[in-house]
C-alpha positions in Angstrom: -152.5 8.2 -13.2 -153.8 7.8 -16.3 -152.1 9.6 -18.6 -154.1 10.6 -21.7 -154.3 12.4 -24.9 -157.8 13.5 -25.9 -158.4 13.1 -29.9 -161.0 15.3 -30.3 -161.3 18.8 -28.7 -163.2 21.7 -29.9 -163.0 25.4 -29.1 -164.4 28.1 -30.4 -164.6 31.9 -29.5 -168.0 33.7 -31.0 -166.4 37.0 -30.1 -164.0 36.4 -33.6 -165.7 33.6 -35.2 -168.7 32.5 -37.1 -170.4 29.0 -36.5 -173.4 29.3 -38.0 -175.0 25.5 -36.3 -174.7 27.1 -33.4 -177.5 29.3 -33.9 -179.9 26.9 -32.9 -178.6 25.5 -30.4 -178.8 26.3 -26.5 -177.0 28.4 -24.0 -174.3 25.0 -22.7 -172.8 25.1 -26.5 -173.7 28.8 -28.0 -171.1 30.5 -25.9 -167.2 31.1 -26.3 -165.6 27.7 -25.0 -161.1 28.1 -24.5 -158.6 26.3 -23.6 -158.4 27.5 -20.1 -162.2 26.6 -19.9 -160.8 22.7 -21.5 -158.3 22.4 -18.2 -161.0 23.3 -15.7 -163.0 21.0 -16.2 -160.5 18.7 -15.7 -160.0 16.6 -12.2 -156.6 14.8 -11.6 -157.2 14.0 -8.4 -160.0 11.0 -10.1 -156.1 9.3 -11.1 -155.8 10.8 -14.6 -153.8 13.3 -16.6 -154.5 15.2 -20.0 -150.9 15.1 -21.6 -151.7 15.9 -25.0 -154.8 16.9 -27.7 -156.0 17.2 -30.9 -157.7 19.9 -32.1 -160.4 19.1 -34.3 -162.2 21.7 -36.6 -165.5 23.2 -35.2 -167.4 23.2 -39.1 -167.1 27.0 -38.9 -168.8 29.1 -41.6 -166.7 28.3 -44.6 -165.3 31.5 -45.3 -163.4 31.6 -41.7 -161.9 28.3 -42.5 -158.4 29.9 -43.2 -158.4 31.8 -40.4 -159.7 28.7 -38.0 -156.3 26.7 -39.7 -154.0 29.9 -38.8 -155.7 29.7 -35.1 -155.4 25.9 -35.3 -151.6 25.9 -35.9 -150.7 29.2 -33.8 -152.4 26.9 -30.5 -150.7 23.9 -31.9 -147.5 25.8 -31.9 -147.6 26.9 -28.3 -145.6 25.0 -26.2 -148.0 25.7 -23.3 -150.7 24.9 -25.2 -152.6 21.5 -24.6 -152.9 21.2 -28.4 -149.9 19.2 -29.9 -151.7 18.6 -33.6 -154.9 19.8 -35.4 -157.4 18.2 -38.0 -158.3 21.1 -40.3 -162.2 21.3 -41.8 -162.2 20.9 -45.8 -164.5 20.0 -48.6 -163.3 17.3 -50.2 -165.7 17.2 -53.5 -164.8 20.9 -54.0 -163.2 22.2 -56.9 -160.0 23.3 -56.1 -159.2 21.2 -52.9 -155.7 19.8 -54.3 -154.2 23.5 -54.0 -156.1 24.1 -50.5 -154.6 20.8 -48.8 -151.3 20.9 -50.4 -150.9 24.5 -48.9 -152.3 23.8 -45.8 -150.0 20.1 -45.3 -147.2 21.8 -45.9 -148.0 23.1 -42.0 -146.0 20.6 -40.1 -148.9 21.3 -37.6 -152.2 19.4 -39.1 -152.1 15.8 -38.9 -155.4 15.5 -40.5 -158.8 16.4 -42.2 -162.2 16.6 -41.4 -165.3 17.1 -43.4 -168.5 17.1 -41.6 -171.1 14.7 -43.0 -173.4 14.2 -40.8 -175.0 17.1 -41.2 -178.4 18.0 -43.1 -176.6 19.9 -46.3 -174.4 17.2 -46.9 -176.2 14.7 -48.8 -176.4 11.5 -48.5 -173.5 9.6 -50.5 -171.7 12.8 -50.7 -168.3 10.7 -49.6 -168.8 7.8 -52.2 -168.6 10.5 -55.5 -165.3 10.0 -57.5 -163.9 13.4 -56.7 -164.3 12.6 -53.1 -162.4 9.4 -53.2 -159.8 10.7 -55.1 -159.4 13.5 -52.4 -159.4 10.6 -49.6 -156.7 9.1 -51.1 -154.9 12.0 -51.8 -154.7 13.0 -48.2 -153.2 9.2 -47.2 -150.0 10.6 -50.4 -149.5 13.9 -48.2 -149.7 11.8 -44.7 -152.9 13.0 -43.6 -155.5 11.0 -41.8 -159.3 11.2 -42.6 -161.6 11.6 -40.2 -164.9 10.0 -40.6 -168.0 11.9 -39.3 -170.8 10.1 -41.1 -174.7 9.7 -40.1 -174.5 6.3 -38.6 -176.9 4.6 -40.7 -174.6 5.7 -43.5 -171.3 4.0 -42.0 -171.5 1.1 -44.7 -170.7 4.3 -47.0 -167.4 4.7 -44.6 -166.9 0.8 -45.5 -166.3 1.8 -49.0 -164.6 4.8 -48.5 -161.5 2.7 -46.6 -161.4 -0.1 -49.3 -161.1 2.4 -52.3 -158.8 4.5 -50.2 -156.2 1.4 -48.4 -153.7 3.5 -48.1 -155.4 5.8 -46.4 -156.1 6.4 -42.2 -159.9 6.7 -41.6 -160.4 8.1 -38.4 -164.1 7.1 -37.5 -164.9 9.8 -35.5 -167.7 9.0 -32.2 -167.9 5.1 -33.1 -170.5 6.4 -35.9 -172.8 9.2 -34.4 -174.5 6.0 -32.5 -178.3 7.2 -30.5 -176.6 6.6 -26.9 -179.9 6.2 -25.5 -181.1 3.4 -28.2 -177.9 1.7 -27.3 -178.4 2.0 -23.8 -181.6 1.1 -23.2 -181.9 -2.4 -21.0 -184.9 -3.5 -22.5 -185.0 -2.1 -26.4 -188.3 -2.4 -28.1 -188.3 -3.9 -31.4 -187.2 -0.6 -33.2 -184.6 -0.3 -31.0 -183.5 -4.1 -31.0 -183.4 -3.4 -35.2 -181.1 -0.3 -34.7 -179.0 -1.7 -32.1 -178.4 -4.9 -33.8 -178.2 -2.7 -37.4 -175.0 -0.8 -36.1 -173.3 -3.8 -34.0 -173.2 -5.3 -37.8 -171.8 -1.8 -39.4 -169.6 -1.8 -36.2 -168.2 -5.4 -36.6 -167.4 -5.1 -40.5 -165.6 -1.3 -40.1 -163.5 -2.9 -37.7 -162.0 -5.6 -39.9 -160.5 -3.2 -42.1 -156.6 -2.6 -41.4 -156.9 1.4 -42.0 -159.9 1.9 -40.0 -159.4 3.6 -36.3 -162.3 4.1 -34.1 -162.7 7.2 -31.5 -164.5 5.8 -28.4 -166.6 9.2 -28.1 -170.0 10.9 -28.7 -172.5 8.9 -26.6 -174.6 12.1 -25.2 -177.3 11.0 -23.6 -180.6 12.7 -23.4 -182.3 10.0 -20.7 -180.5 9.7 -17.2 -177.4 7.1 -17.9 -175.1 5.0 -16.0 -171.9 2.7 -16.4 -174.0 -0.1 -17.5 -175.8 2.1 -20.0 -173.1 3.8 -21.6 -170.9 0.3 -22.3 -173.3 -1.3 -23.8 -172.6 1.0 -27.0 -168.6 1.3 -25.7 -167.9 -2.5 -25.9 -169.1 -3.3 -28.7 -166.2 -0.2 -30.0 -164.0 -1.9 -28.3 -165.0 -5.6 -29.1 -165.2 -4.6 -33.5 -161.8 -2.9 -32.9 -158.7 -4.5 -31.7 -156.6 -3.0 -29.3 -154.5 -0.9 -31.6 -157.0 0.6 -33.2 -159.3 2.6 -30.8 -158.3 6.0 -29.3 -160.4 7.6 -26.2 -162.0 10.9 -27.2 -163.9 13.5 -25.4 -165.7 15.6 -27.7 -165.1 18.7 -26.4 -167.1 20.9 -25.4 -170.1 19.3 -27.2 -170.4 16.3 -24.6 -172.0 18.8 -21.8 -175.0 18.5 -23.6 -174.8 15.6 -21.7 -172.3 14.9 -19.1 -169.3 17.1 -17.7 -166.1 16.0 -19.0 -164.8 15.0 -16.0 -167.5 12.5 -15.7 -167.1 11.3 -19.4 -163.0 10.5 -18.4 -164.0 9.1 -15.2 -166.8 6.5 -16.9 -164.0 5.4 -19.5 -161.6 4.4 -17.1 -164.0 2.5 -14.8 -165.7 1.0 -18.7 -162.1 -0.2 -19.0 -160.7 -1.2 -15.7 -161.1 -5.0 -17.0 -158.5 -4.3 -20.3 -154.9 -5.5 -19.4 -152.3 -2.7 -18.8 -150.9 -2.5 -22.6 -155.0 -2.5 -24.1 -155.9 0.4 -21.7 -152.6 2.7 -21.8 -153.5 1.8 -26.0 -156.9 3.6 -25.7 -156.1 6.5 -23.8 -153.2 7.8 -24.9 -150.4 5.5 -26.9 -152.8 4.8 -30.1 -153.3 8.2 -30.7 -149.5 8.8 -30.5 -148.9 7.0 -33.2 -152.2 8.0 -35.6 -151.3 11.1 -35.3 -147.5 11.5 -34.9 -147.4 13.7 -31.6 -144.3 13.6 -29.5 
């Protein structure tokens, strides 16, 4: 039985909170997803047990942010809830961020912060602004991680952030939001090959930085997939980062646009069968325990 800490789990209640980005989504995501839904999507008969999860902010409407933070802290504090830590939302280039993050960092349930940077509203280069970098450094001073969620072509920007903020742990979300269909192509076109090569170079570069950790997640192929096609991306991440710098993540429920939670876990177990015991345990739980300060 493999014990798992899932480092990237969302839930949302559309009857009580507003998530504007869901307006353009189909019925798979545009519905309420609860902690009980997350539990129901698991099948321990397949050889795993999810012992804890990390709540990741869900890009709610800006004026819902405080309520989301309160909800996240409440769920982490509930001993019957799967959540062991939370990463809240925040705009690091926004006036007043200092006061905001100092107030929420005082809550022991909060272990990190994410600003979604892969959406159209986030201008390229946002994370390179001096005030943004200063606030990433502030996160490190407060003992919080920065969840790096950037567009794949902008992975180089995150390299700069990590170098400019050496005392802050940067958690690369979803392997840089790589295109699973391109990476999974068995016979890539010239353009696909160029994309693959650029992503591999960026991953190799960012993987060498001592303060960057990578979540192995985010593969949402729209084309038919297999263990082999998924592994073409996963293997790159596992090669680019040392064994103590990779963490399992599901991106529940977003991954359901391509596969179920149980399917992803089973595929990850299969794709990592060749890892030695300690490295596999580190990937699935122990690195997360260290990075997020979990019990």
